[in-house]
C-alpha positions as CSV (number, residue, x, y, z in Angstrom):
1,M,0.0,0.0,0.0
2,G,1.3,3.4,-0.9
3,K,0.6,5.1,2.5
4,N,-0.3,3.9,5.9
5,L,-3.6,5.9,5.9
6,N,-5.6,6.3,9.1
7,R,-9.2,5.5,9.9
8,R,-10.7,2.7,7.9
9,S,-8.1,0.9,5.8
10,F,-8.4,-0.2,2.2
11,L,-7.7,-3.7,3.2
12,G,-10.4,-3.7,5.8
13,V,-13.1,-2.4,3.5
14,A,-12.1,-4.5,0.5
15,G,-11.7,-7.5,2.8
16,A,-15.4,-7.3,3.8
17,A,-16.3,-7.7,0.1
18,L,-14.3,-11.0,0.0
19,T,-16.8,-12.6,2.4
20,T,-19.8,-11.8,0.2
21,S,-21.5,-14.1,-2.3
22,F,-19.6,-15.7,-5.2
23,L,-20.4,-12.8,-7.5
24,A,-21.5,-9.2,-6.9
25,A,-21.7,-6.6,-9.7
26,C,-20.7,-3.3,-11.3
27,G,-17.8,-1.7,-13.0
28,G,-17.2,1.4,-14.9
29,S,-15.0,4.3,-15.4
30,G,-14.8,7.9,-14.1
31,D,-14.1,11.3,-15.6
32,G,-13.6,14.6,-13.9
33,A,-14.4,18.2,-14.6
34,A,-13.0,21.5,-13.4
35,D,-16.0,22.5,-11.3
36,E,-15.8,23.0,-7.6
37,G,-18.3,22.4,-4.8
38,G,-22.1,22.6,-5.2
39,E,-24.9,24.3,-3.3
40,A,-25.4,21.9,-0.4
41,A,-26.3,23.4,3.0
42,P,-23.6,23.4,5.7
43,A,-22.7,20.1,7.2
44,G,-24.7,19.2,10.3
45,D,-28.2,20.2,9.3
46,A,-30.6,17.2,9.7
47,G,-33.3,16.8,7.1
48,R,-31.3,18.3,4.3
49,N,-29.7,17.0,1.1
50,L,-26.4,15.3,1.3
51,G,-23.7,17.0,-0.8
52,V,-21.7,14.4,-2.7
53,M,-18.8,14.7,-5.1
54,L,-18.8,12.9,-8.5
55,Y,-15.7,12.2,-10.6
56,T,-17.6,12.2,-13.9
57,N,-20.3,14.1,-15.7
58,V,-23.3,11.7,-15.8
59,M,-24.0,11.4,-19.6
60,S,-27.0,9.0,-19.4
61,L,-29.3,7.4,-17.0
62,D,-30.3,4.8,-19.6
63,T,-29.2,1.4,-18.3
64,D,-28.5,0.5,-21.9
65,L,-26.1,3.4,-22.4
66,A,-24.5,4.1,-19.0
67,T,-21.0,2.6,-18.7
68,D,-19.4,4.4,-15.7
69,G,-19.7,3.9,-12.0
70,D,-21.0,7.4,-11.2
71,S,-23.9,6.9,-13.6
72,F,-24.6,3.5,-12.2
73,E,-24.7,5.0,-8.7
74,V,-27.3,7.6,-9.6
75,I,-29.4,5.0,-11.5
76,A,-29.3,2.8,-8.4
77,D,-30.4,5.7,-6.2
78,C,-33.6,5.9,-8.3
79,I,-34.4,2.3,-9.5
80,D,-34.4,-1.0,-7.6
81,G,-33.5,-4.3,-9.1
82,L,-34.9,-7.6,-8.2
83,M,-32.2,-7.8,-5.5
84,Q,-30.1,-5.1,-3.7
85,M,-26.8,-5.1,-1.8
86,D,-26.6,-5.4,2.0
87,A,-23.8,-3.6,3.8
88,D,-21.4,-6.5,3.1
89,G,-22.2,-6.6,-0.6
90,A,-24.4,-9.8,-0.5
91,A,-27.7,-10.0,-2.3
92,Q,-30.9,-9.3,-0.4
93,Y,-34.4,-8.9,-1.7
94,A,-35.6,-5.6,-3.3
95,L,-38.4,-5.6,-5.9
96,A,-38.4,-9.4,-5.5
97,E,-39.7,-10.6,-2.2
98,S,-38.7,-14.2,-2.8
99,Y,-37.5,-16.5,-5.6
100,D,-37.6,-20.2,-6.4
101,L,-34.7,-22.1,-8.0
102,S,-35.1,-25.3,-10.0
103,D,-33.2,-28.4,-9.0
104,D,-30.9,-28.2,-12.0
105,G,-30.1,-24.5,-11.2
106,C,-31.2,-23.3,-14.6
107,E,-34.6,-21.8,-13.9
108,W,-35.1,-18.8,-11.5
109,T,-38.7,-17.7,-10.7
110,F,-38.9,-14.3,-9.0
111,H,-42.0,-13.2,-7.1
112,L,-42.4,-9.4,-7.0
113,R,-43.6,-7.3,-4.1
114,D,-46.1,-4.5,-4.4
115,A,-44.2,-1.5,-5.6
116,N,-44.9,1.5,-7.9
117,W,-43.2,3.7,-10.4
118,S,-43.0,7.4,-9.6
119,N,-46.0,8.0,-11.9
120,G,-48.1,5.7,-9.8
121,T,-48.0,2.7,-12.2
122,P,-47.3,-0.7,-10.6
123,V,-44.0,-2.3,-11.2
124,T,-44.6,-5.6,-13.0
125,A,-42.7,-8.6,-14.3
126,N,-43.1,-7.2,-17.9
127,D,-41.0,-4.2,-16.9
128,F,-38.1,-6.6,-16.6
129,V,-38.9,-8.6,-19.7
130,F,-39.1,-5.3,-21.8
131,A,-35.8,-3.9,-20.3
132,W,-33.8,-7.1,-20.7
133,R,-35.0,-7.7,-24.3
134,R,-34.0,-4.1,-25.1
135,I,-30.5,-4.6,-23.7
136,C,-29.9,-7.7,-25.7
137,K,-31.4,-6.3,-28.9
138,N,-29.3,-3.1,-28.7
139,A,-26.2,-5.2,-28.0
140,G,-24.5,-2.4,-26.1
141,E,-21.3,-2.5,-24.0
142,Y,-23.0,-4.3,-21.0
143,A,-25.2,-6.7,-23.0
144,Y,-22.6,-9.4,-22.3
145,M,-23.9,-9.4,-18.7
146,M,-27.1,-11.0,-20.1
147,S,-25.3,-13.5,-22.3
148,D,-21.7,-14.3,-21.2
149,I,-22.1,-13.7,-17.5
150,G,-25.8,-14.2,-16.7
151,Q,-26.1,-17.0,-19.3
152,I,-29.8,-16.2,-20.0
153,K,-31.0,-18.7,-22.6
154,G,-31.1,-17.1,-26.0
155,A,-29.2,-13.9,-25.0
156,A,-26.0,-14.8,-26.8
157,A,-27.7,-15.3,-30.1
158,I,-29.5,-12.0,-29.9
159,V,-26.5,-10.0,-28.7
160,N,-24.2,-11.6,-31.3
161,G,-26.7,-10.8,-34.1
162,D,-27.5,-14.5,-34.9
163,E,-31.1,-14.0,-33.8
164,A,-33.1,-10.9,-34.8
165,D,-36.1,-11.6,-32.6
166,E,-35.5,-10.4,-29.1
167,T,-38.7,-12.1,-27.9
168,T,-36.8,-15.4,-28.1
169,L,-35.0,-14.4,-24.9
170,A,-36.0,-16.9,-22.2
171,V,-37.5,-14.3,-19.8
172,E,-41.3,-14.6,-19.2
173,A,-43.8,-12.6,-17.3
174,V,-46.0,-15.5,-16.0
175,D,-48.2,-12.8,-14.5
176,D,-47.8,-9.3,-13.2
177,K,-46.0,-10.5,-10.1
178,T,-44.0,-13.5,-11.4
179,L,-40.9,-13.4,-13.6
180,K,-39.4,-16.7,-14.9
181,V,-35.9,-16.8,-16.2
182,Q,-34.2,-19.7,-17.9
183,L,-30.4,-20.1,-18.1
184,E,-28.2,-22.0,-20.4
185,V,-26.1,-23.4,-17.5
186,P,-26.4,-23.0,-13.8
187,V,-25.1,-19.6,-12.5
188,P,-25.0,-19.8,-8.7
189,Y,-24.4,-16.1,-8.4
190,F,-27.3,-15.1,-10.5
191,D,-29.1,-13.5,-7.6
192,S,-26.2,-11.2,-7.1
193,L,-26.2,-10.1,-10.7
194,M,-29.7,-8.8,-10.1
195,Y,-28.6,-5.6,-8.4
196,F,-26.4,-4.6,-11.3
197,P,-28.2,-1.8,-13.2
198,T,-28.1,-3.7,-16.5
199,F,-30.8,-5.9,-15.0
200,Y,-33.1,-3.1,-13.8
201,P,-36.6,-2.7,-15.1
202,I,-38.1,-0.1,-17.4
203,N,-41.8,0.7,-17.8
204,E,-42.6,-0.2,-21.4
205,E,-45.7,2.1,-21.7
206,F,-43.8,5.1,-20.3
207,Y,-40.8,4.4,-22.6
208,A,-43.0,4.0,-25.7
209,G,-44.5,7.5,-25.1
210,L,-41.1,9.2,-25.3
211,D,-39.3,10.6,-28.3
212,D,-36.5,8.3,-29.6
213,G,-33.3,8.7,-27.7
214,T,-34.7,10.8,-24.9
215,Y,-35.2,8.2,-22.2
216,G,-33.1,9.0,-19.1
217,T,-32.1,12.5,-20.2
218,S,-34.3,14.6,-17.8
219,P,-36.6,14.2,-14.8
220,D,-39.5,14.1,-17.2
221,T,-38.1,11.3,-19.2
222,F,-37.1,9.0,-16.3
223,L,-39.2,7.0,-13.9
224,S,-38.1,5.9,-10.4
225,C,-39.1,3.0,-8.3
226,G,-36.2,3.3,-5.9
227,A,-35.3,5.3,-2.8
228,F,-35.0,8.6,-4.6
229,V,-36.5,10.4,-7.6
230,L,-34.6,12.4,-10.1
231,S,-35.4,16.1,-9.6
232,D,-32.7,18.1,-11.4
233,Y,-30.6,16.6,-14.3
234,L,-29.3,17.5,-17.7
235,P,-26.9,15.1,-19.4
236,G,-23.3,16.1,-19.2
237,T,-23.7,19.0,-16.7
238,A,-21.7,19.2,-13.6
239,S,-24.5,18.8,-11.1
240,L,-27.7,16.8,-10.5
241,T,-30.1,16.3,-7.6
242,V,-32.2,13.4,-6.4
243,T,-34.8,13.7,-3.6
244,K,-36.4,11.1,-1.4
245,N,-39.2,9.1,-3.0
246,P,-42.1,9.2,-0.6
247,D,-43.8,6.3,-2.4
248,Y,-40.8,4.0,-2.3
249,W,-41.8,0.5,-1.0
250,D,-39.1,0.8,1.7
251,A,-39.4,4.6,2.3
252,E,-39.2,4.2,6.2
253,R,-35.7,3.0,5.8
254,V,-34.5,6.1,3.8
255,Q,-33.6,9.1,6.1
256,L,-31.9,11.5,3.7
257,A,-34.0,14.3,2.2
258,G,-32.0,13.9,-1.0
259,I,-28.6,14.1,-2.6
260,N,-27.0,17.0,-4.4
261,Y,-24.3,15.6,-6.7
262,Q,-21.5,17.9,-7.9
263,V,-18.7,17.0,-10.4
264,V,-15.3,18.0,-9.0
265,G,-12.3,17.7,-11.2
266,S,-9.3,18.2,-9.0
267,S,-8.2,17.1,-5.5
268,D,-7.5,20.8,-4.6
269,S,-11.1,21.7,-5.5
270,A,-12.5,18.7,-3.6
271,L,-10.6,19.7,-0.4
272,T,-11.7,23.3,-0.7
273,A,-15.3,22.2,-1.2
274,F,-15.2,20.1,1.9
275,K,-13.5,22.7,4.0
276,N,-16.1,25.4,3.1
277,N,-19.0,22.9,3.8
278,S,-20.1,23.0,0.1
279,L,-19.9,19.2,0.0
280,D,-20.2,16.5,2.7
281,V,-18.5,13.6,0.8
282,V,-15.5,14.2,-1.4
283,M,-12.5,12.2,-2.7
284,I,-9.0,13.5,-2.5
285,G,-5.6,12.3,-3.6
286,G,-1.9,13.1,-3.8
287,N,-0.6,15.7,-1.4
288,Q,-4.1,16.5,-0.2
289,V,-4.2,13.1,1.5
290,A,-1.0,13.8,3.4
291,A,-2.3,17.2,4.4
292,A,-5.6,15.7,5.6
293,E,-3.7,13.1,7.7
294,E,-1.7,15.8,9.4
295,D,-4.6,18.1,10.1
296,P,-6.1,17.3,13.6
297,E,-9.6,18.0,12.4
298,L,-9.6,16.7,8.9
299,S,-7.9,13.4,9.9
300,Q,-11.1,12.5,11.9
301,N,-13.1,12.7,8.6
302,L,-10.7,10.7,6.5
303,V,-12.0,7.2,5.4
304,V,-10.1,5.1,2.9
305,T,-12.2,2.6,0.9
306,G,-11.5,0.2,-1.9
307,A,-12.6,1.6,-5.2
308,G,-12.1,-1.7,-7.0
309,Y,-10.7,-0.3,-10.2
310,M,-7.4,-1.5,-11.7
311,W,-5.4,1.0,-13.7
312,Y,-3.3,-0.6,-16.5
313,I,-1.6,-0.1,-19.8
314,T,-2.9,-1.7,-22.9
315,F,-1.0,-2.0,-26.2
316,S,-2.3,-2.1,-29.7
317,Q,-0.9,-5.2,-31.3
318,T,-2.2,-4.6,-34.8
319,E,-0.3,-3.3,-37.8
320,N,-2.5,-0.2,-37.9
321,N,-0.6,1.4,-35.1
322,A,2.8,1.5,-33.2
323,Q,5.1,1.7,-36.2
324,G,3.3,-0.9,-38.2
325,G,2.6,-3.2,-35.3
326,M,5.9,-3.2,-33.4
327,L,4.0,-3.8,-30.1
328,A,2.9,-7.1,-31.4
329,N,6.4,-8.2,-30.3
330,Q,6.0,-10.0,-27.0
331,N,9.5,-9.1,-25.8
332,L,9.0,-5.4,-26.4
333,R,5.8,-5.5,-24.3
334,L,7.6,-7.4,-21.5
335,A,10.4,-4.9,-21.6
336,I,8.0,-2.0,-21.0
337,T,6.0,-3.8,-18.2
338,N,9.2,-4.6,-16.3
339,A,10.6,-1.1,-16.6
340,I,7.8,0.5,-14.6
341,D,8.2,1.1,-10.9
342,R,4.7,0.6,-9.6
343,E,5.5,1.2,-5.9
344,A,6.9,4.7,-6.9
345,L,3.6,5.4,-8.8
346,V,1.4,4.8,-5.8
347,D,3.8,6.3,-3.2
348,N,4.8,9.4,-5.0
349,Y,2.0,10.3,-7.4
350,V,-1.3,8.5,-6.5
351,M,-0.8,8.7,-2.7
352,D,-4.3,7.7,-1.6
353,G,-3.8,4.1,-0.4
354,S,-3.9,2.5,-3.9
355,L,-2.0,-0.8,-4.2
356,A,0.8,-1.5,-6.7
357,T,-0.5,-4.5,-8.7
358,Y,1.4,-7.3,-10.4
359,T,-1.5,-9.5,-11.5
360,A,-4.1,-9.2,-14.3
361,V,-6.9,-9.7,-11.7
362,P,-6.5,-7.1,-9.0
363,P,-6.4,-8.0,-5.3
364,Q,-9.0,-7.7,-2.6
365,F,-12.3,-8.2,-4.4
366,A,-12.6,-11.9,-5.4
367,A,-12.3,-14.8,-2.9
368,S,-12.6,-18.5,-3.3
369,A,-15.9,-19.9,-2.1
370,T,-14.2,-23.0,-0.7
371,T,-11.1,-21.5,0.9
372,G,-11.9,-17.9,1.4
373,E,-8.5,-16.9,0.0
374,D,-8.1,-13.8,-2.2
375,F,-7.7,-14.8,-5.8
376,S,-4.8,-12.3,-6.2
377,G,-3.5,-12.4,-2.6
378,D,-0.1,-13.6,-3.9
379,Q,1.2,-10.6,-5.9
380,T,4.5,-12.5,-6.6
381,M,2.8,-15.4,-8.4
382,F,3.8,-14.1,-11.9
383,S,7.1,-12.5,-11.0
384,D,8.8,-14.3,-14.0
385,F,6.8,-12.0,-16.3
386,I,6.0,-8.8,-14.4
387,G,7.8,-6.7,-11.8
388,Y,10.2,-3.8,-11.5
389,D,13.5,-5.2,-12.7
390,V,15.5,-2.9,-15.0
391,E,18.1,-5.6,-15.8
392,K,15.3,-8.0,-16.9
393,A,13.5,-5.3,-18.8
394,Q,16.7,-4.4,-20.7
395,G,17.2,-8.1,-21.5
396,F,13.7,-8.3,-23.0
397,F,14.4,-5.1,-24.9
398,E,17.6,-6.4,-26.4
399,D,15.7,-9.5,-27.7
400,A,13.0,-7.2,-29.1
401,K,15.5,-5.1,-30.9
402,K,17.1,-8.2,-32.5
403,E,13.7,-9.6,-33.5
404,L,12.5,-6.3,-34.9
405,G,15.7,-5.2,-36.5
406,T,15.8,-1.7,-35.0
407,D,17.2,0.1,-32.0
408,T,14.7,3.0,-31.8
409,F,11.0,3.1,-31.2
410,E,8.6,5.9,-30.9
411,F,5.1,5.4,-29.5
412,T,2.3,7.6,-28.2
413,M,0.5,6.9,-25.0
414,I,-3.1,8.3,-24.7
415,Y,-4.7,9.1,-21.3
416,G,-7.6,11.0,-19.9
417,N,-7.0,14.6,-18.9
418,N,-10.4,14.6,-17.0
419,E,-10.0,11.4,-15.0
420,G,-8.3,12.8,-11.9
421,D,-5.1,14.7,-11.0
422,E,-3.1,11.6,-10.4
423,V,-3.7,10.2,-13.9
424,V,-1.8,13.0,-15.5
425,K,1.1,12.5,-13.0
426,V,1.1,8.8,-13.5
427,A,1.3,9.2,-17.3
428,Q,4.2,11.5,-16.9
429,A,6.0,9.2,-14.5
430,I,5.5,6.2,-16.8
431,K,7.1,8.2,-19.6
432,E,10.1,9.0,-17.5
433,Q,10.5,5.5,-16.2
434,V,10.2,3.8,-19.6
435,E,12.4,6.2,-21.5
436,G,15.0,6.3,-18.6
437,N,15.2,2.5,-18.3
438,L,14.9,1.6,-22.0
439,A,17.2,3.8,-24.0
440,G,15.9,3.9,-27.5
441,I,12.2,4.2,-26.7
442,T,10.4,7.5,-27.0
443,L,7.0,7.5,-25.3
444,N,5.0,10.6,-26.3
445,L,2.0,11.6,-24.2
446,Q,-1.3,12.6,-25.7
447,P,-4.0,13.8,-23.2
448,M,-7.6,13.8,-24.2
449,T,-11.0,13.4,-22.6
450,K,-12.0,9.9,-21.4
451,A,-14.7,9.7,-24.1
452,E,-12.0,10.4,-26.8
453,R,-9.7,7.8,-25.2
454,L,-12.3,5.1,-25.2
455,D,-13.3,5.9,-28.8
456,K,-9.6,5.5,-30.0
457,M,-9.2,2.3,-28.0
458,Q,-12.4,0.8,-29.3
459,N,-11.6,1.7,-32.9
460,D,-7.9,0.6,-32.8
461,N,-6.6,4.1,-33.3
462,Y,-3.8,4.3,-30.7
463,D,-0.4,2.8,-29.7
464,V,-0.4,2.6,-25.9
465,A,-3.3,3.6,-23.6
466,L,-3.5,4.3,-19.9
467,T,-6.9,3.0,-18.9
468,R,-8.8,1.2,-16.1
469,W,-11.5,-1.4,-15.4
470,G,-13.7,-1.8,-12.5
471,P,-15.1,-5.2,-11.5
472,D,-18.6,-5.9,-12.6
473,Y,-18.9,-8.8,-10.2
474,A,-16.7,-10.4,-7.5
475,D,-15.1,-13.1,-9.6
476,P,-11.9,-13.2,-11.7
477,M,-13.8,-13.6,-14.9
478,T,-14.9,-9.9,-14.8
479,Y,-11.3,-9.2,-15.8
480,L,-10.2,-12.4,-17.6
481,G,-13.3,-12.3,-19.8
482,M,-12.0,-9.1,-21.5
483,W,-9.2,-10.8,-23.4
484,I,-11.2,-13.4,-25.3
485,T,-10.7,-13.1,-29.1
486,N,-12.9,-10.3,-30.5
487,N,-14.3,-9.2,-27.1
488,S,-15.3,-5.6,-27.3
489,N,-13.0,-4.8,-24.3
490,N,-10.0,-6.6,-25.8
491,Y,-8.4,-3.3,-26.8
492,G,-5.1,-4.8,-27.8
493,F,-6.9,-7.1,-30.3
494,W,-4.9,-10.0,-28.9
495,S,-6.0,-13.6,-29.8
496,N,-4.9,-16.9,-28.2
497,A,-6.8,-20.1,-28.9
498,E,-5.5,-21.8,-25.7
499,Y,-6.8,-18.8,-23.7
500,D,-10.2,-18.8,-25.4
501,Q,-10.6,-22.5,-24.6
502,I,-9.8,-22.0,-21.0
503,I,-12.4,-19.3,-20.6
504,A,-15.0,-21.3,-22.5
505,D,-14.3,-24.3,-20.2
506,C,-14.8,-22.0,-17.2
507,T,-18.1,-20.5,-18.4
508,T,-20.0,-23.2,-20.2
509,G,-17.7,-26.2,-20.4
510,A,-15.8,-28.7,-18.4
511,Y,-15.3,-26.6,-15.2
512,V,-18.8,-25.2,-14.7
513,S,-19.7,-27.8,-12.1
514,D,-16.2,-28.1,-10.5
515,Y,-15.5,-24.9,-8.6
516,D,-11.9,-25.6,-7.5
517,A,-11.0,-26.9,-11.0
518,R,-12.4,-23.7,-12.5
519,W,-10.5,-21.6,-10.0
520,A,-7.2,-23.3,-10.9
521,A,-8.0,-22.9,-14.7
522,L,-8.5,-19.2,-14.2
523,Y,-4.9,-18.9,-12.9
524,D,-3.8,-20.7,-16.1
525,A,-5.6,-18.1,-18.1
526,E,-4.1,-15.2,-16.1
527,R,-0.6,-16.6,-16.6
528,L,-1.1,-16.4,-20.4
529,V,-2.1,-12.8,-20.1
530,L,1.0,-11.8,-18.1
531,Q,3.4,-14.1,-19.9
532,E,2.5,-12.4,-23.2
533,A,2.2,-9.0,-21.6
534,V,-1.2,-8.4,-23.1
535,I,-1.5,-5.6,-20.5
536,A,0.8,-4.0,-18.0
537,P,-1.1,-3.9,-14.7
538,L,-0.2,-0.8,-12.6
539,Y,-2.3,-0.3,-9.4
540,T,-5.6,-1.1,-7.8
541,K,-7.3,2.1,-6.9
542,A,-8.4,3.2,-3.4
543,N,-10.6,6.2,-2.5
544,A,-9.5,8.6,0.2
545,N,-12.8,10.0,1.3
546,L,-13.5,13.0,3.5
547,I,-16.9,12.6,5.1
548,A,-18.5,15.3,7.1
549,T,-18.9,14.8,10.9
550,G,-22.4,13.4,11.6
551,V,-22.8,11.7,8.2
552,E,-23.1,8.0,8.9
553,N,-23.8,4.6,7.2
554,I,-22.8,5.3,3.6
555,E,-22.2,1.8,2.3
556,F,-18.9,1.5,0.3
557,H,-18.3,-1.5,-2.0
558,P,-15.2,-2.2,-4.1
559,V,-17.4,-4.0,-6.6
560,A,-20.8,-3.3,-8.0
561,L,-22.4,-0.1,-6.7
562,N,-19.5,1.7,-5.0
563,R,-21.7,3.9,-2.7
564,V,-25.2,3.2,-1.5
565,Y,-27.2,5.7,0.6
566,K,-30.4,3.9,1.6
567,N,-29.2,3.7,5.3
568,T,-27.3,7.0,5.4
569,T,-28.1,9.5,8.1
570,I,-27.0,13.1,8.9
571,A,-26.8,13.7,12.7
């Protein structure tokens, strides 16, 4: 860990997640903006809105379009799934009040409670059928949760375009209060997937009455059935507000009057907003964390939690980029990954409790159901391929130069200039380390917005990218599934038949019914990723939060919904 931060430790919070069910859910990415604190009332006033910092401008509240953790958080404020998270991240009932599971584990029947949308319309089983069919038909970024992860029967054919009729999805509204779901294979964690926003309902009649493309773009085009209702929102703006839903089925549990969200783009601005009582909950990094630790008052408000995200470098391995595909050379990628001092990154630039990471699956979010051990607890497991070893890096580099017939290389690394202060510093540090340790490499830096970065990565228009991934559920597959041939998140366009077969065996094949054999096979898959340096893992992110005195019971999770406010109070 980069620093020995006080109050609640990253390890303690993330460790709680390791005792939850086999899978939990939610990943995403965060941007930032230059705006400072919002209009929340001073800390300490009961019955008021809680002022909360966001990293990113919320671009959409449509579950088919949202891809970042901040958007998922706001959606989950306003809509319940069949299940919800308890304080430890385990699944508990929400819109479902019970479910039945068939003996073969392939049929789930959910029984819905009485609940209403914010327009007074009852929530029905058809709301789920409509929403899930829509996700599969549109085949967006998170449609794989229905097919690859949820294994809903018929989903893969629809998502992959082999079946044009979305009504073939094996999801049925038996009646208004009964939803039946059939799976291709048993998915023991399926109940935990139900609190991921991709699986949330949408009222079909309300949706059909809107202009195309307008759902989730304003309070008038969005219905709530959760703890809060959307009261002020315009896509892409720096602030939004949700207020308590008086008609929520569990309204007695919700104590907050509402939440005022404000995008804050720098740690300096976050600290200022907290000190002047503009915001009650902010995230800081870098030197501001050290300053808060040393301040007698601020140190009492500092809480470090696991954010779950892993930052890493991805390399384009196609001939379209990187001097005609130079980064397809395995030794060149291994040279770069072993030339990076990850401990220096977290100690000197990130400085918020983040963990230097040497595995393709980050630590402290996925544990074995049989042993309880952290999948990535041993960060030295793949030290033959990844670490900070300049001599080894230079050896790989010499081999690469011989194989490629050149001594000089020039690549460009893209990164987000609106993803937090530390990202800019980390990019600059990586440039210095790689160029300093591998004479002959020039690593140019190209800052851009996160949206531009993602567009370039998805369209294979980059050399090297500094990016991150947050776990969608608490199982190694949420990372390892990215590098299957032709996966939309396989930004290096890497392909390995042996790897593809291992992943197939772990999802629908030989290891589905043998938990320990599956766990071991996932290590084999991870070894291939690191042996071929498909990515260069850097660090697992922590959040250094400042929380106003009197604010209690915000639930933090390193996977799925990072913050939940249903039990939050202001003294």
